[in-house]
N, C-alpha and C positions, 0 to 999 in steps of 0.2 A: 447597433451599435454597441460593443459593448461595455461593459460600464467600465469607468477609470476610477481605480481606487490610488489615493496619492499615498507612496511609501510609510508617511508617517504616521498614516491612517497603520497601515497595515505591520509594522512596526511597534504603534503602541498596542494590536490586538495580539502579536505575538509576546508581548513584554508584561498584559493580563496573564496570559496561559505559563509563564515562565513563574510569576509571582506566584499561583496557584500550587505552582511543582514545586516551588522552594519550602511554601508555610508548612505541604502535604509534608515534605522530604522531616523537617524540622520536626513533628508529631509525629511522626513513622512510627518508631521505635514501641512510640505510648497507644498505638492504637490496638484495638480489638480486631479480632478477625474480619466480622464483620463494621468494624468502621475502615480495617483498609480495604476494604473489598469495596467500598462507597468513591474515601479517596482517590483510589489509582483511579478510579472510575471517574470522578471529576478532571484529573487530568488529562484523561484521555479526552475529554467531553470541548474543554478550555483552547485545547490544540485546534479541532475538527471548531469551534465558531471565533476560532481563527484566521479561519478559512483556510487552512492547510485539510486535504484528502490524501494527499501522498505524491509522491511523485512517477510522471507516467514517463517509461522506462522505452513506450515503444516498442517490446519485443512483444510477443504472440506466441500462440503455441502454432506449431504443423497443423493441428489436428480443426484449431478454433479459425488459422486465418483457412483452411479448406470449407470449413463452412461461411464462414466473411463471404467468398466469392462467388460461392455456391449463392448465396441469399445476391450477390448481385448478378446473376445469372436469373435470380428469378423461382430457383428452388429455396422452402422455407425449411428450418431445421427443424427439429422432431427433438423432443423430450430433450435426452444429456446432447447433445449434439451443441445447443442453444451456446452461447458465445456469454462471457461475462467478465467485469471488470476484477480483478484479485488483486489482496493485498496478502500478499505470503510472511509476511509478519504483520500479522493483530496491531492494531490500533493498546492494543490489552499489551502484544508479547510488550510492545516498549514502554510503554507506561509503567509494566512491572520492573522489569532489564534497571531502568531511569533510577525509580523507586529502589531497588535491591542493592544500588551500589555506599561503598562504609560512603564518601565525601557528596556533598552538593554539586552539582555541573554548572559550571559555568556560564552564561546566558547563551554566550557562542557554538560550546561543546555540548550546549542541550537541544538548541536549533541543528546542529553537523548532524544529533545524532537521529532526530526525527528526520533530519530531509535522504539521511542516507538509507536510512531501514524503514518506513514509508512509504514503499517503495509501489504499483501499480500495473501489472501486465494482462492480457484475455486470454483467457482461456475457457474452457469447452466447459459446460456444467460436472459434464462426468471429469474431468479433469481437474478439476476442482475441484471435485468429494473427497481423488484419492491425495493430494496436496494436503486436504487435513491432517493424514496419519503421518505427516512430517514439519510440523507446525508449531506443536509445543516441542518437540524435543531438537534443538539446533544452537549452537554456542553462537553468539552475536558478533561481528566480524566485515567486514570489505566485502563484495556480494554475498556473503551468507545466504540469501534469501536465492544464490541462484544455483547451492550445492542441493537446495530445500527439492527443484524441482526436476535436475540432474534426478534425484534418491528414491525419485515416484516414475520416473519413464520420459517426463512430458519435458519437450524437445523447443526450444523459442530458437524463432529467429527475431532480424529485424522485418520490424511492417511495410511492407508497400505503402507507394502512396497511388491506391489507387486510382485516384480520378487522373491518371499521366495517364494520358493514351494508350502510351508504349506499355505501362506495366497492364493498364486494359485486356491488350493484346495479346502481349506476355501469359496473361492466366487465361483467355479465354471466355473474358465478359465480352470484349467485340467483335 
């Protein structure tokens, strides 16, 4: 049975993370490079500690889907064919961005920034490595992470429900 966490606990954890962000933001301009790095890391860690690991998009690369289907058929992936869950925009990227803004975000805008930009997809290890070339140089915006995949030549598709009989037949699993 899945653990149920009361909304009040979730909100409290997110508020703690937000309070760390506000404290860091208030002191940001006076921090040395080393202190900024440590403070930015605290902003990242607090959101993870609050339980947020990223919004699942339900998208998978075509190559990763092929690997997943082959695994269901009993064919083990090798090397760079293995799949991994990928954050196209990393915790570090989001933390650096929100700390670089000229103003302090409201609680709602803070959460929105994380929930909109910290997403996950599934790719192969090879694609994950290729994507890294596009993770440092991008402009934040709605679905900006999709542009990274496009620029890296990675085509994303909706992950089918491979537990459904019709999908198993469609992909030759049964």
